[in-house]
C-alpha positions as CSV (number, residue, x, y, z in Angstrom):
1,X,-6.3,79.7,5.7
2,X,-6.2,79.8,1.9
3,X,-2.7,78.3,1.9
4,X,-4.1,75.3,3.8
5,X,-7.0,75.0,1.5
6,X,-4.9,75.1,-1.7
7,X,-2.4,72.7,-0.1
8,X,-5.1,70.2,0.6
9,X,-6.6,70.7,-2.9
10,X,-3.1,69.9,-4.5
11,X,-3.3,66.4,-3.1
12,X,-5.9,65.6,-5.7
13,X,-4.0,66.3,-8.8
14,X,-0.8,64.9,-7.3
15,X,-2.4,61.5,-6.5
16,X,-4.3,61.4,-9.8
17,X,-1.1,61.9,-11.7
18,X,0.7,59.3,-9.5
19,X,-2.1,56.8,-10.4
20,X,-1.8,57.6,-14.1
21,X,2.0,57.2,-14.1
22,X,1.8,53.9,-12.1
23,X,-0.9,52.5,-14.5
24,X,1.1,53.6,-17.5
25,X,4.3,51.9,-16.4
26,X,2.9,48.8,-14.7
27,X,-0.7,48.4,-15.6
28,X,-1.6,48.6,-11.9
29,X,-2.9,51.4,-9.7
30,X,-2.0,50.7,-6.0
31,X,-4.9,50.7,-3.6
32,X,-3.1,53.3,-1.4
33,X,-3.6,55.9,-4.1
34,X,-7.4,55.6,-4.1
35,X,-7.5,55.3,-0.3
36,X,-5.3,58.4,0.1
37,X,-7.7,60.3,-2.2
38,X,-10.7,59.2,-0.1
39,X,-9.0,60.0,3.2
40,X,-7.7,63.4,1.9
41,X,-11.2,64.3,0.7
42,X,-12.5,64.8,4.3
43,X,-10.1,67.5,5.4
44,X,-10.1,69.1,2.0
45,X,-13.9,69.3,2.0
46,X,-14.0,70.8,5.5
47,X,-11.2,73.3,4.8
48,X,-12.9,74.4,1.6
49,X,-16.1,75.2,3.5
50,X,-18.3,72.5,2.0
51,X,-21.6,72.0,3.9
52,X,-22.6,68.6,5.2
53,X,-25.3,68.2,2.5
54,X,-22.6,69.0,-0.2
55,X,-20.2,66.5,1.4
56,X,-23.1,64.0,1.4
57,X,-23.7,64.6,-2.3
58,X,-20.0,64.1,-3.0
59,X,-20.1,60.8,-1.1
60,X,-23.2,59.7,-3.1
61,X,-21.5,60.6,-6.3
62,X,-18.4,58.6,-5.3
63,X,-20.6,55.6,-4.4
64,X,-22.4,55.9,-7.7
65,X,-19.1,56.0,-9.6
66,X,-17.9,52.9,-7.6
67,X,-21.0,51.0,-8.8
68,X,-20.2,52.1,-12.3
69,X,-16.6,51.1,-12.0
70,X,-17.5,47.7,-10.6
71,X,-19.9,47.2,-13.5
72,X,-17.2,48.1,-16.0
73,X,-14.7,45.8,-14.2
74,X,-17.3,43.0,-14.2
75,X,-17.7,43.5,-18.0
76,X,-13.9,43.3,-18.5
77,X,-13.7,46.9,-19.8
78,X,-11.4,48.2,-17.0
79,X,-9.2,46.9,-14.3
80,X,-10.1,46.9,-10.6
81,X,-7.7,49.8,-9.9
82,X,-9.2,51.8,-12.7
83,X,-12.7,51.4,-11.1
84,X,-11.4,52.4,-7.7
85,X,-9.6,55.4,-9.1
86,X,-12.7,56.5,-11.0
87,X,-14.8,56.4,-7.8
88,X,-12.2,58.2,-5.7
89,X,-11.9,61.0,-8.3
90,X,-15.7,61.2,-8.6
91,X,-15.9,61.7,-4.8
92,X,-13.7,64.8,-5.2
93,X,-15.8,66.0,-8.2
94,X,-19.2,65.8,-6.6
95,X,-22.4,66.6,-8.4
96,X,-22.8,68.0,-11.1
97,X,-19.0,68.2,-11.9
98,X,-18.9,64.4,-12.2
99,X,-20.7,64.8,-15.6
100,X,-17.9,66.7,-17.3
101,X,-15.4,64.5,-15.5
102,X,-17.0,61.4,-17.1
103,X,-17.2,63.1,-20.5
104,X,-13.5,64.2,-20.4
105,X,-12.5,60.8,-19.2
106,X,-14.3,59.1,-22.1
107,X,-12.7,61.6,-24.6
108,X,-9.3,61.0,-23.1
109,X,-9.9,57.3,-23.2
110,X,-10.6,57.6,-26.9
111,X,-7.4,59.6,-27.5
112,X,-5.4,57.1,-25.4
113,X,-6.8,54.2,-27.5
114,X,-5.8,55.9,-30.7
115,X,-2.3,56.6,-29.3
116,X,-1.9,53.0,-28.2
117,X,-3.2,51.7,-31.6
118,X,-0.6,53.9,-33.3
119,X,2.1,52.6,-31.0
120,X,1.1,49.1,-31.8
121,X,0.9,49.7,-35.6
122,X,3.5,48.3,-37.9
123,X,5.1,51.6,-38.6
124,X,5.7,52.7,-35.0
125,X,6.3,49.4,-33.3
126,X,9.8,49.0,-34.6
127,X,10.8,52.3,-33.0
128,X,9.9,51.1,-29.5
129,X,11.9,47.9,-29.6
130,X,14.8,49.5,-27.9
131,X,12.7,51.6,-25.5
132,X,12.1,51.0,-21.8
133,X,10.2,47.8,-20.8
134,X,7.0,49.6,-20.0
135,X,6.9,51.2,-23.5
136,X,7.6,47.8,-25.1
137,X,4.7,46.4,-23.1
138,X,2.4,49.1,-24.2
139,X,3.4,48.4,-27.8
140,X,2.5,44.7,-27.6
141,X,-0.4,43.8,-29.9
142,X,-3.5,42.8,-28.0
143,X,-2.3,44.2,-24.7
144,X,-4.4,46.0,-22.1
145,X,-5.1,49.7,-22.1
146,X,-3.9,51.7,-19.0
147,X,-7.2,53.5,-18.5
148,X,-6.0,55.1,-15.3
149,X,-4.3,57.6,-17.6
150,X,-7.6,58.6,-19.1
151,X,-9.3,58.8,-15.7
152,X,-6.5,61.1,-14.4
153,X,-6.7,63.3,-17.6
154,X,-10.5,63.6,-17.2
155,X,-10.1,64.4,-13.5
156,X,-7.5,67.1,-14.1
157,X,-9.6,68.7,-16.8
158,X,-12.8,68.7,-14.7
159,X,-11.2,69.6,-11.4
160,X,-11.8,73.4,-11.7
161,X,-15.5,72.6,-11.9
162,X,-15.4,70.4,-8.8
163,X,-17.3,71.6,-5.7
164,X,-14.1,71.8,-3.6
165,X,-12.2,73.7,-6.1
166,X,-15.1,76.1,-6.6
167,X,-15.2,76.8,-2.9
168,X,-11.5,77.8,-2.9
169,X,-10.6,78.9,-6.4
170,X,-14.0,80.2,-7.6
């Protein structure tokens, strides 16, 4: 049974990393990644032994994060895919693990911002001219920030604190 539980839990980091890589290389996070996270949550929660009230709290956490993501999208701070990925990851985190998840995501976002600013600086930009198209796009001044990378980093750092991971790994 534990092999099934761990296999289901591995879906989360795999999809979070896939979302980050897709956002990094194309500035898009396909809807299927967020949908797959939502769909995979149910069997993972049941296999981990989460109770119905715990699952309900995870759902409430996910909906709260969706509202937060929609607000950030409306303000122009993140893209729509970022908001959906944030909500899908928050669903897996549950309460109270969503708090470190949001903190780690904010810290990773700050680090990502500094890295992108360095990439776009006058002293690094000439080195990326011959790089792959996605690296050149990241290096363009005034370009967007692939915040899905920060969301995935925050999710991976906080995942050991998540309810589902605690039920299996704790």
